[in-house]
PQR file of N, CA, C, O and H, with PARSE charges and radii, in Angstrom:
ATOM      1  N   MET A   1      22.259 -40.364  32.964 -0.4000 1.5000
ATOM      2  CA  MET A   1      22.392 -39.434  34.050 -0.0000 2.0000
ATOM      3  C   MET A   1      22.667 -38.032  33.526  0.5500 1.7000
ATOM      4  O   MET A   1      23.176 -37.856  32.419 -0.5500 1.4000
ATOM      5  N   MET A   2      22.330 -37.062  34.319 -0.4000 1.5000
ATOM      6  CA  MET A   2      22.555 -35.690  33.902 -0.0000 2.0000
ATOM      7  C   MET A   2      24.027 -35.294  34.002  0.5500 1.7000
ATOM      8  O   MET A   2      24.451 -34.326  33.371 -0.5500 1.4000
ATOM      9  H   MET A   2      21.917 -37.205  35.218  0.4000 1.0000
ATOM     10  N   SER A   3      24.802 -36.028  34.781 -0.4000 1.5000
ATOM     11  CA  SER A   3      26.202 -35.661  34.946 -0.0000 2.0000
ATOM     12  C   SER A   3      27.067 -36.155  33.790  0.5500 1.7000
ATOM     13  O   SER A   3      28.246 -35.811  33.704 -0.5500 1.4000
ATOM     14  H   SER A   3      24.458 -36.814  35.293  0.4000 1.0000
ATOM     15  N   GLU A   4      26.490 -36.952  32.911 -0.4000 1.5000
ATOM     16  CA  GLU A   4      27.270 -37.436  31.771 -0.0000 2.0000
ATOM     17  C   GLU A   4      27.505 -36.306  30.783  0.5500 1.7000
ATOM     18  O   GLU A   4      26.642 -35.449  30.588 -0.5500 1.4000
ATOM     19  H   GLU A   4      25.532 -37.231  32.981  0.4000 1.0000
ATOM     20  N   HIS A   5      28.660 -36.309  30.171 -0.4000 1.5000
ATOM     21  CA  HIS A   5      28.981 -35.293  29.165 -0.0000 2.0000
ATOM     22  C   HIS A   5      28.900 -35.930  27.787  0.5500 1.7000
ATOM     23  O   HIS A   5      29.611 -36.891  27.489 -0.5500 1.4000
ATOM     24  H   HIS A   5      29.361 -37.005  30.330  0.4000 1.0000
ATOM     25  N   HIS A   6      28.045 -35.396  26.969 -0.4000 1.5000
ATOM     26  CA  HIS A   6      27.876 -35.927  25.624 -0.0000 2.0000
ATOM     27  C   HIS A   6      28.701 -35.096  24.660  0.5500 1.7000
ATOM     28  O   HIS A   6      28.759 -33.872  24.771 -0.5500 1.4000
ATOM     29  H   HIS A   6      27.468 -34.616  27.211  0.4000 1.0000
ATOM     30  N   THR A   7      29.324 -35.754  23.737 -0.4000 1.5000
ATOM     31  CA  THR A   7      30.130 -35.036  22.751 -0.0000 2.0000
ATOM     32  C   THR A   7      29.434 -34.948  21.409  0.5500 1.7000
ATOM     33  O   THR A   7      29.904 -34.228  20.527 -0.5500 1.4000
ATOM     34  H   THR A   7      29.277 -36.749  23.647  0.4000 1.0000
ATOM     35  N   GLY A   8      28.341 -35.648  21.224 -0.4000 1.5000
ATOM     36  CA  GLY A   8      27.631 -35.648  19.953 -0.0000 2.0000
ATOM     37  C   GLY A   8      26.677 -34.462  19.843  0.5500 1.7000
ATOM     38  O   GLY A   8      26.593 -33.641  20.757 -0.5500 1.4000
ATOM     39  H   GLY A   8      27.959 -36.233  21.940  0.4000 1.0000
ATOM     40  N   PRO A   9      25.960 -34.373  18.724 -0.5600 1.5000
ATOM     41  CA  PRO A   9      25.015 -33.261  18.534  0.2800 2.0000
ATOM     42  C   PRO A   9      23.844 -33.335  19.515  0.5500 1.7000
ATOM     43  O   PRO A   9      23.411 -34.422  19.899 -0.5500 1.4000
ATOM     44  N   VAL A  10      23.355 -32.203  19.901 -0.4000 1.5000
ATOM     45  CA  VAL A  10      22.230 -32.117  20.822 -0.0000 2.0000
ATOM     46  C   VAL A  10      20.946 -32.167  20.003  0.5500 1.7000
ATOM     47  O   VAL A  10      20.836 -31.501  18.974 -0.5500 1.4000
ATOM     48  H   VAL A  10      23.707 -31.320  19.588  0.4000 1.0000
ATOM     49  N   GLU A  11      19.987 -32.946  20.452 -0.4000 1.5000
ATOM     50  CA  GLU A  11      18.702 -33.044  19.761 -0.0000 2.0000
ATOM     51  C   GLU A  11      17.956 -31.724  19.903  0.5500 1.7000
ATOM     52  O   GLU A  11      17.769 -31.232  21.016 -0.5500 1.4000
ATOM     53  H   GLU A  11      20.076 -33.488  21.288  0.4000 1.0000
ATOM     54  N   THR A  12      17.536 -31.159  18.803 -0.4000 1.5000
ATOM     55  CA  THR A  12      16.840 -29.861  18.838 -0.0000 2.0000
ATOM     56  C   THR A  12      15.366 -29.979  18.519  0.5500 1.7000
ATOM     57  O   THR A  12      14.688 -28.956  18.421 -0.5500 1.4000
ATOM     58  H   THR A  12      17.688 -31.558  17.899  0.4000 1.0000
ATOM     59  N   GLY A  13      14.847 -31.164  18.355 -0.4000 1.5000
ATOM     60  CA  GLY A  13      13.419 -31.323  18.094 -0.0000 2.0000
ATOM     61  C   GLY A  13      13.133 -31.413  16.608  0.5500 1.7000
ATOM     62  O   GLY A  13      14.035 -31.601  15.792 -0.5500 1.4000
ATOM     63  H   GLY A  13      15.398 -31.995  18.434  0.4000 1.0000
ATOM     64  N   ALA A  14      11.863 -31.275  16.276 -0.4000 1.5000
ATOM     65  CA  ALA A  14      11.427 -31.389  14.891 -0.0000 2.0000
ATOM     66  C   ALA A  14      11.905 -30.192  14.089  0.5500 1.7000
ATOM     67  O   ALA A  14      12.107 -29.116  14.652 -0.5500 1.4000
ATOM     68  H   ALA A  14      11.130 -31.122  16.939  0.4000 1.0000
ATOM     69  N   PRO A  15      12.091 -30.356  12.787 -0.5600 1.5000
ATOM     70  CA  PRO A  15      12.491 -29.215  11.958  0.2800 2.0000
ATOM     71  C   PRO A  15      11.384 -28.154  11.934  0.5500 1.7000
ATOM     72  O   PRO A  15      10.197 -28.476  11.970 -0.5500 1.4000
ATOM     73  N   MET A  16      11.789 -26.913  11.873 -0.4000 1.5000
ATOM     74  CA  MET A  16      10.840 -25.805  11.911 -0.0000 2.0000
ATOM     75  C   MET A  16      10.177 -25.615  10.546  0.5500 1.7000
ATOM     76  O   MET A  16      10.820 -25.742   9.503 -0.5500 1.4000
ATOM     77  H   MET A  16      12.754 -26.651  11.843  0.4000 1.0000
ATOM     78  N   ASN A  17       8.891 -25.310  10.577 -0.4000 1.5000
ATOM     79  CA  ASN A  17       8.154 -24.987   9.364 -0.0000 2.0000
ATOM     80  C   ASN A  17       7.999 -23.471   9.333  0.5500 1.7000
ATOM     81  O   ASN A  17       7.018 -22.930   9.844 -0.5500 1.4000
ATOM     82  H   ASN A  17       8.370 -25.207  11.424  0.4000 1.0000
ATOM     83  N   TYR A  18       8.965 -22.794   8.734 -0.4000 1.5000
ATOM     84  CA  TYR A  18       8.992 -21.333   8.780 -0.0000 2.0000
ATOM     85  C   TYR A  18       7.833 -20.698   8.027  0.5500 1.7000
ATOM     86  O   TYR A  18       7.356 -19.632   8.418 -0.5500 1.4000
ATOM     87  H   TYR A  18       9.761 -23.234   8.319  0.4000 1.0000
ATOM     88  N   ALA A  19       7.376 -21.324   6.966 -0.4000 1.5000
ATOM     89  CA  ALA A  19       6.231 -20.764   6.231 -0.0000 2.0000
ATOM     90  C   ALA A  19       4.993 -20.738   7.125  0.5500 1.7000
ATOM     91  O   ALA A  19       4.233 -19.770   7.104 -0.5500 1.4000
ATOM     92  H   ALA A  19       7.763 -22.189   6.648  0.4000 1.0000
ATOM     93  N   GLU A  20       4.790 -21.788   7.902 -0.4000 1.5000
ATOM     94  CA  GLU A  20       3.638 -21.841   8.804 -0.0000 2.0000
ATOM     95  C   GLU A  20       3.789 -20.827   9.940  0.5500 1.7000
ATOM     96  O   GLU A  20       2.804 -20.223  10.364 -0.5500 1.4000
ATOM     97  H   GLU A  20       5.407 -22.574   7.919  0.4000 1.0000
ATOM     98  N   HIS A  21       4.993 -20.640  10.426 -0.4000 1.5000
ATOM     99  CA  HIS A  21       5.242 -19.634  11.466 -0.0000 2.0000
ATOM    100  C   HIS A  21       4.931 -18.234  10.946  0.5500 1.7000
ATOM    101  O   HIS A  21       4.328 -17.428  11.655 -0.5500 1.4000
ATOM    102  H   HIS A  21       5.793 -21.130  10.081  0.4000 1.0000
ATOM    103  N   GLU A  22       5.334 -17.945   9.725 -0.4000 1.5000
ATOM    104  CA  GLU A  22       5.078 -16.616   9.153 -0.0000 2.0000
ATOM    105  C   GLU A  22       3.586 -16.386   8.935  0.5500 1.7000
ATOM    106  O   GLU A  22       3.097 -15.277   9.153 -0.5500 1.4000
ATOM    107  H   GLU A  22       5.823 -18.600   9.149  0.4000 1.0000
ATOM    108  N   LYS A  23       2.851 -17.424   8.506 -0.4000 1.5000
ATOM    109  CA  LYS A  23       1.405 -17.287   8.340 -0.0000 2.0000
ATOM    110  C   LYS A  23       0.738 -17.014   9.681  0.5500 1.7000
ATOM    111  O   LYS A  23      -0.156 -16.172   9.770 -0.5500 1.4000
ATOM    112  H   LYS A  23       3.248 -18.325   8.329  0.4000 1.0000
ATOM    113  N   THR A  24       1.164 -17.718  10.720 -0.4000 1.5000
ATOM    114  CA  THR A  24       0.594 -17.517  12.054 -0.0000 2.0000
ATOM    115  C   THR A  24       0.895 -16.115  12.562  0.5500 1.7000
ATOM    116  O   THR A  24       0.020 -15.458  13.125 -0.5500 1.4000
ATOM    117  H   THR A  24       1.890 -18.402  10.647  0.4000 1.0000
ATOM    118  N   TYR A  25       2.121 -15.655  12.368 -0.4000 1.5000
ATOM    119  CA  TYR A  25       2.514 -14.310  12.794 -0.0000 2.0000
ATOM    120  C   TYR A  25       1.706 -13.245  12.053  0.5500 1.7000
ATOM    121  O   TYR A  25       1.226 -12.292  12.668 -0.5500 1.4000
ATOM    122  H   TYR A  25       2.832 -16.189  11.910  0.4000 1.0000
ATOM    123  N   ASP A  26       1.553 -13.401  10.743 -0.4000 1.5000
ATOM    124  CA  ASP A  26       0.774 -12.434   9.958 -0.0000 2.0000
ATOM    125  C   ASP A  26      -0.680 -12.407  10.417  0.5500 1.7000
ATOM    126  O   ASP A  26      -1.284 -11.338  10.499 -0.5500 1.4000
ATOM    127  H   ASP A  26       1.942 -14.174  10.244  0.4000 1.0000
ATOM    128  N   PHE A  27      -1.251 -13.588  10.721 -0.4000 1.5000
ATOM    129  CA  PHE A  27      -2.625 -13.652  11.208 -0.0000 2.0000
ATOM    130  C   PHE A  27      -2.753 -12.964  12.564  0.5500 1.7000
ATOM    131  O   PHE A  27      -3.724 -12.249  12.809 -0.5500 1.4000
ATOM    132  H   PHE A  27      -0.759 -14.457  10.655  0.4000 1.0000
ATOM    133  N   PHE A  28      -1.780 -13.177  13.441 -0.4000 1.5000
ATOM    134  CA  PHE A  28      -1.796 -12.536  14.757 -0.0000 2.0000
ATOM    135  C   PHE A  28      -1.701 -11.019  14.637  0.5500 1.7000
ATOM    136  O   PHE A  28      -2.439 -10.301  15.312 -0.5500 1.4000
ATOM    137  H   PHE A  28      -0.991 -13.758  13.242  0.4000 1.0000
ATOM    138  N   ILE A  29      -0.814 -10.528  13.796 -0.4000 1.5000
ATOM    139  CA  ILE A  29      -0.656  -9.080  13.613 -0.0000 2.0000
ATOM    140  C   ILE A  29      -1.931  -8.480  13.030  0.5500 1.7000
ATOM    141  O   ILE A  29      -2.367  -7.420  13.477 -0.5500 1.4000
ATOM    142  H   ILE A  29      -0.215 -11.111  13.248  0.4000 1.0000
ATOM    143  N   ALA A  30      -2.536  -9.133  12.043 -0.4000 1.5000
ATOM    144  CA  ALA A  30      -3.773  -8.628  11.456 -0.0000 2.0000
ATOM    145  C   ALA A  30      -4.903  -8.623  12.483  0.5500 1.7000
ATOM    146  O   ALA A  30      -5.672  -7.664  12.553 -0.5500 1.4000
ATOM    147  H   ALA A  30      -2.182  -9.995  11.679  0.4000 1.0000
ATOM    148  N   GLY A  31      -5.008  -9.677  13.271 -0.4000 1.5000
ATOM    149  CA  GLY A  31      -6.046  -9.723  14.305 -0.0000 2.0000
ATOM    150  C   GLY A  31      -5.864  -8.637  15.347  0.5500 1.7000
ATOM    151  O   GLY A  31      -6.834  -8.030  15.801 -0.5500 1.4000
ATOM    152  H   GLY A  31      -4.384 -10.456  13.213  0.4000 1.0000
ATOM    153  N   THR A  32      -4.622  -8.395  15.725 -0.4000 1.5000
ATOM    154  CA  THR A  32      -4.338  -7.348  16.695 -0.0000 2.0000
ATOM    155  C   THR A  32      -4.671  -5.978  16.122  0.5500 1.7000
ATOM    156  O   THR A  32      -5.266  -5.143  16.802 -0.5500 1.4000
ATOM    157  H   THR A  32      -3.834  -8.889  15.356  0.4000 1.0000
ATOM    158  N   LYS A  33      -4.289  -5.751  14.882 -0.4000 1.5000
ATOM    159  CA  LYS A  33      -4.510  -4.459  14.236 -0.0000 2.0000
ATOM    160  C   LYS A  33      -6.005  -4.163  14.086  0.5500 1.7000
ATOM    161  O   LYS A  33      -6.481  -3.101  14.486 -0.5500 1.4000
ATOM    162  H   LYS A  33      -3.806  -6.430  14.329  0.4000 1.0000
ATOM    163  N   TYR A  34      -6.733  -5.115  13.504 -0.4000 1.5000
ATOM    164  CA  TYR A  34      -8.169  -4.892  13.296 -0.0000 2.0000
ATOM    165  C   TYR A  34      -8.946  -4.920  14.613  0.5500 1.7000
ATOM    166  O   TYR A  34      -9.911  -4.174  14.779 -0.5500 1.4000
ATOM    167  H   TYR A  34      -6.346  -5.978  13.178  0.4000 1.0000
ATOM    168  N   GLY A  35      -8.536  -5.760  15.530 -0.4000 1.5000
ATOM    169  CA  GLY A  35      -9.193  -5.795  16.836 -0.0000 2.0000
ATOM    170  C   GLY A  35      -9.044  -4.484  17.579  0.5500 1.7000
ATOM    171  O   GLY A  35      -9.987  -4.018  18.218 -0.5500 1.4000
ATOM    172  H   GLY A  35      -7.752  -6.366  15.395  0.4000 1.0000
ATOM    173  N   THR A  36      -7.866  -3.888  17.500 -0.4000 1.5000
ATOM    174  CA  THR A  36      -7.643  -2.590  18.134 -0.0000 2.0000
ATOM    175  C   THR A  36      -8.508  -1.510  17.491  0.5500 1.7000
ATOM    176  O   THR A  36      -9.087  -0.681  18.193 -0.5500 1.4000
ATOM    177  H   THR A  36      -7.100  -4.266  16.981  0.4000 1.0000
ATOM    178  N   ALA A  37      -8.599  -1.515  16.175 -0.4000 1.5000
ATOM    179  CA  ALA A  37      -9.427  -0.530  15.477 -0.0000 2.0000
ATOM    180  C   ALA A  37     -10.896  -0.666  15.884  0.5500 1.7000
ATOM    181  O   ALA A  37     -11.571   0.340  16.098 -0.5500 1.4000
ATOM    182  H   ALA A  37      -8.129  -2.189  15.605  0.4000 1.0000
ATOM    183  N   ILE A  38     -11.394  -1.897  15.990 -0.4000 1.5000
ATOM    184  CA  ILE A  38     -12.788  -2.127  16.370 -0.0000 2.0000
ATOM    185  C   ILE A  38     -13.025  -1.703  17.820  0.5500 1.7000
ATOM    186  O   ILE A  38     -14.058  -1.108  18.130 -0.5500 1.4000
ATOM    187  H   ILE A  38     -10.845  -2.715  15.816  0.4000 1.0000
ATOM    188  N   LEU A  39     -12.074  -2.007  18.713 -0.4000 1.5000
ATOM    189  CA  LEU A  39     -12.241  -1.612  20.114 -0.0000 2.0000
ATOM    190  C   LEU A  39     -12.224  -0.097  20.285  0.5500 1.7000
ATOM    191  O   LEU A  39     -12.979   0.441  21.094 -0.5500 1.4000
ATOM    192  H   LEU A  39     -11.236  -2.491  18.462  0.4000 1.0000
ATOM    193  N   ILE A  40     -11.377   0.591  19.536 -0.4000 1.5000
ATOM    194  CA  ILE A  40     -11.364   2.061  19.598 -0.0000 2.0000
ATOM    195  C   ILE A  40     -12.690   2.611  19.093  0.5500 1.7000
ATOM    196  O   ILE A  40     -13.248   3.532  19.688 -0.5500 1.4000
ATOM    197  H   ILE A  40     -10.764   0.154  18.878  0.4000 1.0000
ATOM    198  N   ALA A  41     -13.197   2.049  17.995 -0.4000 1.5000
ATOM    199  CA  ALA A  41     -14.499   2.486  17.476 -0.0000 2.0000
ATOM    200  C   ALA A  41     -15.593   2.234  18.506  0.5500 1.7000
ATOM    201  O   ALA A  41     -16.485   3.064  18.678 -0.5500 1.4000
ATOM    202  H   ALA A  41     -12.743   1.301  17.512  0.4000 1.0000
ATOM    203  N   LEU A  42     -15.533   1.101  19.187 -0.4000 1.5000
ATOM    204  CA  LEU A  42     -16.528   0.785  20.205 -0.0000 2.0000
ATOM    205  C   LEU A  42     -16.473   1.777  21.369  0.5500 1.7000
ATOM    206  O   LEU A  42     -17.511   2.241  21.841 -0.5500 1.4000
ATOM    207  H   LEU A  42     -14.809   0.426  19.047  0.4000 1.0000
ATOM    208  N   LEU A  43     -15.276   2.098  21.827 -0.4000 1.5000
ATOM    209  CA  LEU A  43     -15.142   3.046  22.939 -0.0000 2.0000
ATOM    210  C   LEU A  43     -15.646   4.438  22.565  0.5500 1.7000
ATOM    211  O   LEU A  43     -16.318   5.096  23.358 -0.5500 1.4000
ATOM    212  H   LEU A  43     -14.432   1.721  21.444  0.4000 1.0000
ATOM    213  N   VAL A  44     -15.317   4.878  21.359 -0.4000 1.5000
ATOM    214  CA  VAL A  44     -15.803   6.198  20.912 -0.0000 2.0000
ATOM    215  C   VAL A  44     -17.313   6.178  20.765  0.5500 1.7000
ATOM    216  O   VAL A  44     -17.982   7.140  21.141 -0.5500 1.4000
ATOM    217  H   VAL A  44     -14.771   4.343  20.715  0.4000 1.0000
ATOM    218  N   ALA A  45     -17.862   5.093  20.223 -0.4000 1.5000
ATOM    219  CA  ALA A  45     -19.312   4.984  20.057 -0.0000 2.0000
ATOM    220  C   ALA A  45     -20.018   4.943  21.408  0.5500 1.7000
ATOM    221  O   ALA A  45     -21.085   5.535  21.567 -0.5500 1.4000
ATOM    222  H   ALA A  45     -17.318   4.311  19.918  0.4000 1.0000
ATOM    223  N   MET A  46     -19.433   4.251  22.379 -0.4000 1.5000
ATOM    224  CA  MET A  46     -20.033   4.226  23.714 -0.0000 2.0000
ATOM    225  C   MET A  46     -20.013   5.613  24.338  0.5500 1.7000
ATOM    226  O   MET A  46     -20.981   6.017  24.981 -0.5500 1.4000
ATOM    227  H   MET A  46     -18.566   3.770  22.249  0.4000 1.0000
ATOM    228  N   ALA A  47     -18.928   6.340  24.156 -0.4000 1.5000
ATOM    229  CA  ALA A  47     -18.854   7.700  24.680 -0.0000 2.0000
ATOM    230  C   ALA A  47     -19.895   8.581  23.999  0.5500 1.7000
ATOM    231  O   ALA A  47     -20.544   9.400  24.650 -0.5500 1.4000
ATOM    232  H   ALA A  47     -18.141   6.012  23.633  0.4000 1.0000
ATOM    233  N   ALA A  48     -20.053   8.411  22.685 -0.4000 1.5000
ATOM    234  CA  ALA A  48     -21.057   9.202  21.971 -0.0000 2.0000
ATOM    235  C   ALA A  48     -22.459   8.842  22.432  0.5500 1.7000
ATOM    236  O   ALA A  48     -23.314   9.720  22.552 -0.5500 1.4000
ATOM    237  H   ALA A  48     -19.527   7.746  22.156  0.4000 1.0000
ATOM    238  N   GLY A  49     -22.708   7.574  22.690 -0.4000 1.5000
ATOM    239  CA  GLY A  49     -24.038   7.141  23.112 -0.0000 2.0000
ATOM    240  C   GLY A  49     -24.381   7.542  24.529  0.5500 1.7000
ATOM    241  O   GLY A  49     -25.530   7.879  24.815 -0.5500 1.4000
ATOM    242  H   GLY A  49     -22.015   6.860  22.592  0.4000 1.0000
ATOM    243  N   PHE A  50     -23.404   7.513  25.423 -0.4000 1.5000
ATOM    244  CA  PHE A  50     -23.671   7.796  26.836 -0.0000 2.0000
ATOM    245  C   PHE A  50     -23.575   9.268  27.200  0.5500 1.7000
ATOM    246  O   PHE A  50     -24.336   9.749  28.040 -0.5500 1.4000
ATOM    247  H   PHE A  50     -22.471   7.240  25.191  0.4000 1.0000
ATOM    248  N   TYR A  51     -22.649   9.991  26.578 -0.4000 1.5000
ATOM    249  CA  TYR A  51     -22.370  11.366  27.021 -0.0000 2.0000
ATOM    250  C   TYR A  51     -22.887  12.449  26.087  0.5500 1.7000
ATOM    251  O   TYR A  51     -22.692  13.632  26.364 -0.5500 1.4000
ATOM    252  H   TYR A  51     -22.031   9.601  25.896  0.4000 1.0000
ATOM    253  N   THR A  52     -23.528  12.090  25.009 -0.4000 1.5000
ATOM    254  CA  THR A  52     -24.118  13.083  24.112 -0.0000 2.0000
ATOM    255  C   THR A  52     -25.600  12.768  23.941  0.5500 1.7000
ATOM    256  O   THR A  52     -26.119  11.823  24.536 -0.5500 1.4000
ATOM    257  H   THR A  52     -23.686  11.128  24.783  0.4000 1.0000
ATOM    258  N   ALA A  53     -26.258  13.554  23.137 -0.4000 1.5000
ATOM    259  CA  ALA A  53     -27.682  13.332  22.876 -0.0000 2.0000
ATOM    260  C   ALA A  53     -27.906  12.281  21.796  0.5500 1.7000
ATOM    261  O   ALA A  53     -29.045  12.059  21.385 -0.5500 1.4000
ATOM    262  H   ALA A  53     -25.836  14.321  22.653  0.4000 1.0000
ATOM    263  N   ALA A  54     -26.831  11.622  21.322 -0.4000 1.5000
ATOM    264  CA  ALA A  54     -26.966  10.632  20.251 -0.0000 2.0000
ATOM    265  C   ALA A  54     -27.776   9.424  20.697  0.5500 1.7000
ATOM    266  O   ALA A  54     -28.554   8.880  19.913 -0.5500 1.4000
ATOM    267  H   ALA A  54     -25.906  11.802  21.656  0.4000 1.0000
ATOM    268  N   GLY A  55     -27.608   9.002  21.929 -0.4000 1.5000
ATOM    269  CA  GLY A  55     -28.357   7.861  22.447 -0.0000 2.0000
ATOM    270  C   GLY A  55     -27.851   6.541  21.907  0.5500 1.7000
ATOM    271  O   GLY A  55     -26.775   6.465  21.314 -0.5500 1.4000
ATOM    272  H   GLY A  55     -26.976   9.444  22.566  0.4000 1.0000
ATOM    273  N   PHE A  56     -28.645   5.499  22.121 -0.4000 1.5000
ATOM    274  CA  PHE A  56     -28.262   4.140  21.756 -0.0000 2.0000
ATOM    275  C   PHE A  56     -28.076   3.982  20.250  0.5500 1.7000
ATOM    276  O   PHE A  56     -27.046   3.482  19.797 -0.5500 1.4000
ATOM    277  H   PHE A  56     -29.519   5.561  22.603  0.4000 1.0000
ATOM    278  N   PHE A  57     -29.060   4.403  19.486 -0.4000 1.5000
ATOM    279  CA  PHE A  57     -28.986   4.231  18.031 -0.0000 2.0000
ATOM    280  C   PHE A  57     -27.924   5.117  17.409  0.5500 1.7000
ATOM    281  O   PHE A  57     -27.288   4.730  16.429 -0.5500 1.4000
ATOM    282  H   PHE A  57     -29.896   4.809  19.853  0.4000 1.0000
ATOM    283  N   GLY A  58     -27.727   6.292  17.962 -0.4000 1.5000
ATOM    284  CA  GLY A  58     -26.640   7.152  17.488 -0.0000 2.0000
ATOM    285  C   GLY A  58     -25.291   6.521  17.753  0.5500 1.7000
ATOM    286  O   GLY A  58     -24.384   6.619  16.927 -0.5500 1.4000
ATOM    287  H   GLY A  58     -28.244   6.606  18.758  0.4000 1.0000
ATOM    288  N   GLY A  59     -25.147   5.869  18.909 -0.4000 1.5000
ATOM    289  CA  GLY A  59     -23.910   5.174  19.224 -0.0000 2.0000
ATOM    290  C   GLY A  59     -23.649   4.015  18.276  0.5500 1.7000
ATOM    291  O   GLY A  59     -22.510   3.767  17.881 -0.5500 1.4000
ATOM    292  H   GLY A  59     -25.884   5.789  19.581  0.4000 1.0000
ATOM    293  N   ILE A  60     -24.720   3.302  17.911 -0.4000 1.5000
ATOM    294  CA  ILE A  60     -24.565   2.199  16.955 -0.0000 2.0000
ATOM    295  C   ILE A  60     -24.125   2.732  15.599  0.5500 1.7000
ATOM    296  O   ILE A  60     -23.257   2.148  14.950 -0.5500 1.4000
ATOM    297  H   ILE A  60     -25.646   3.503  18.231  0.4000 1.0000
ATOM    298  N   ILE A  61     -24.716   3.829  15.175 -0.4000 1.5000
ATOM    299  CA  ILE A  61     -24.331   4.418  13.888 -0.0000 2.0000
ATOM    300  C   ILE A  61     -22.877   4.882  13.927  0.5500 1.7000
ATOM    301  O   ILE A  61     -22.126   4.664  12.976 -0.5500 1.4000
ATOM    302  H   ILE A  61     -25.421   4.304  15.702  0.4000 1.0000
ATOM    303  N   VAL A  62     -22.482   5.521  15.024 -0.4000 1.5000
ATOM    304  CA  VAL A  62     -21.091   5.956  15.165 -0.0000 2.0000
ATOM    305  C   VAL A  62     -20.159   4.743  15.120  0.5500 1.7000
ATOM    306  O   VAL A  62     -19.111   4.795  14.476 -0.5500 1.4000
ATOM    307  H   VAL A  62     -23.092   5.699  15.796  0.4000 1.0000
ATOM    308  N   PHE A  63     -20.528   3.653  15.795 -0.4000 1.5000
ATOM    309  CA  PHE A  63     -19.705   2.445  15.793 -0.0000 2.0000
ATOM    310  C   PHE A  63     -19.554   1.874  14.389  0.5500 1.7000
ATOM    311  O   PHE A  63     -18.447   1.524  13.980 -0.5500 1.4000
ATOM    312  H   PHE A  63     -21.380   3.610  16.318  0.4000 1.0000
ATOM    313  N   ILE A  64     -20.635   1.778  13.662 -0.4000 1.5000
ATOM    314  CA  ILE A  64     -20.582   1.212  12.312 -0.0000 2.0000
ATOM    315  C   ILE A  64     -19.725   2.075  11.401  0.5500 1.7000
ATOM    316  O   ILE A  64     -18.884   1.561  10.665 -0.5500 1.4000
ATOM    317  H   ILE A  64     -21.534   2.063  13.995  0.4000 1.0000
ATOM    318  N   VAL A  65     -19.935   3.382  11.446 -0.4000 1.5000
ATOM    319  CA  VAL A  65     -19.175   4.294  10.576 -0.0000 2.0000
ATOM    320  C   VAL A  65     -17.696   4.252  10.923  0.5500 1.7000
ATOM    321  O   VAL A  65     -16.855   4.146  10.030 -0.5500 1.4000
ATOM    322  H   VAL A  65     -20.618   3.800  12.044  0.4000 1.0000
ATOM    323  N   LEU A  66     -17.367   4.334  12.206 -0.4000 1.5000
ATOM    324  CA  LEU A  66     -15.961   4.307  12.601 -0.0000 2.0000
ATOM    325  C   LEU A  66     -15.306   2.961  12.315  0.5500 1.7000
ATOM    326  O   LEU A  66     -14.122   2.909  11.982 -0.5500 1.4000
ATOM    327  H   LEU A  66     -18.050   4.421  12.932  0.4000 1.0000
ATOM    328  N   SER A  67     -16.056   1.879  12.442 -0.4000 1.5000
ATOM    329  CA  SER A  67     -15.507   0.558  12.124 -0.0000 2.0000
ATOM    330  C   SER A  67     -15.163   0.461  10.643  0.5500 1.7000
ATOM    331  O   SER A  67     -14.094  -0.028  10.278 -0.5500 1.4000
ATOM    332  H   SER A  67     -17.018   1.921  12.713  0.4000 1.0000
ATOM    333  N   ILE A  68     -16.062   0.923   9.804 -0.4000 1.5000
ATOM    334  CA  ILE A  68     -15.806   0.885   8.361 -0.0000 2.0000
ATOM    335  C   ILE A  68     -14.613   1.758   8.004  0.5500 1.7000
ATOM    336  O   ILE A  68     -13.750   1.338   7.233 -0.5500 1.4000
ATOM    337  H   ILE A  68     -16.931   1.320  10.101  0.4000 1.0000
ATOM    338  N   ILE A  69     -14.552   2.962   8.552 -0.4000 1.5000
ATOM    339  CA  ILE A  69     -13.431   3.858   8.284 -0.0000 2.0000
ATOM    340  C   ILE A  69     -12.120   3.264   8.798  0.5500 1.7000
ATOM    341  O   ILE A  69     -11.105   3.302   8.103 -0.5500 1.4000
ATOM    342  H   ILE A  69     -15.253   3.303   9.179  0.4000 1.0000
ATOM    343  N   GLY A  70     -12.140   2.716  10.014 -0.4000 1.5000
ATOM    344  CA  GLY A  70     -10.928   2.131  10.578 -0.0000 2.0000
ATOM    345  C   GLY A  70     -10.402   0.965   9.783  0.5500 1.7000
ATOM    346  O   GLY A  70      -9.202   0.881   9.517 -0.5500 1.4000
ATOM    347  H   GLY A  70     -12.965   2.685  10.579  0.4000 1.0000
ATOM    348  N   VAL A  71     -11.294   0.053   9.394 -0.4000 1.5000
ATOM    349  CA  VAL A  71     -10.871  -1.112   8.609 -0.0000 2.0000
ATOM    350  C   VAL A  71     -10.374  -0.665   7.241  0.5500 1.7000
ATOM    351  O   VAL A  71      -9.409  -1.227   6.724 -0.5500 1.4000
ATOM    352  H   VAL A  71     -12.269   0.122   9.610  0.4000 1.0000
ATOM    353  N   PHE A  72     -11.012   0.330   6.651 -0.4000 1.5000
ATOM    354  CA  PHE A  72     -10.580   0.843   5.356 -0.0000 2.0000
ATOM    355  C   PHE A  72      -9.168   1.385   5.424  0.5500 1.7000
ATOM    356  O   PHE A  72      -8.353   1.103   4.545 -0.5500 1.4000
ATOM    357  H   PHE A  72     -11.796   0.787   7.071  0.4000 1.0000
ATOM    358  N   PHE A  73      -8.862   2.169   6.467 -0.4000 1.5000
ATOM    359  CA  PHE A  73      -7.534   2.767   6.583 -0.0000 2.0000
ATOM    360  C   PHE A  73      -6.471   1.762   7.038  0.5500 1.7000
ATOM    361  O   PHE A  73      -5.281   1.999   6.832 -0.5500 1.4000
ATOM    362  H   PHE A  73      -9.524   2.398   7.181  0.4000 1.0000
ATOM    363  N   MET A  74      -6.875   0.650   7.649 -0.4000 1.5000
ATOM    364  CA  MET A  74      -5.905  -0.350   8.079 -0.0000 2.0000
ATOM    365  C   MET A  74      -5.414  -1.205   6.905  0.5500 1.7000
ATOM    366  O   MET A  74      -4.361  -1.834   7.004 -0.5500 1.4000
ATOM    367  H   MET A  74      -7.842   0.457   7.816  0.4000 1.0000
ATOM    368  N   ARG A  75      -6.140  -1.235   5.829 -0.4000 1.5000
ATOM    369  CA  ARG A  75      -5.725  -2.050   4.683 -0.0000 2.0000
ATOM    370  C   ARG A  75      -4.648  -1.379   3.987  0.5500 1.7000
ATOM    371  O   ARG A  75      -4.145  -1.891   2.987 -0.5500 1.4000
ATOM    372  H   ARG A  75      -6.995  -0.724   5.749  0.4000 1.0000
TER
END
């Protein structure tokens, strides 16, 4: 019953694997960082393609260049 009072240790589940948690956290942070850089490059490239005379292919070139620069500076 829930009304019983236990005096022994409370079960806390399986032991934590901290090394695996840190690897997952590092992967999440890297994905967030690089994903943000790629999305910013995409938005700038879309703006260049739609609102300037660069056009579709100019936007692709802007995206590729900004993606390479962004990933380079994120390392």
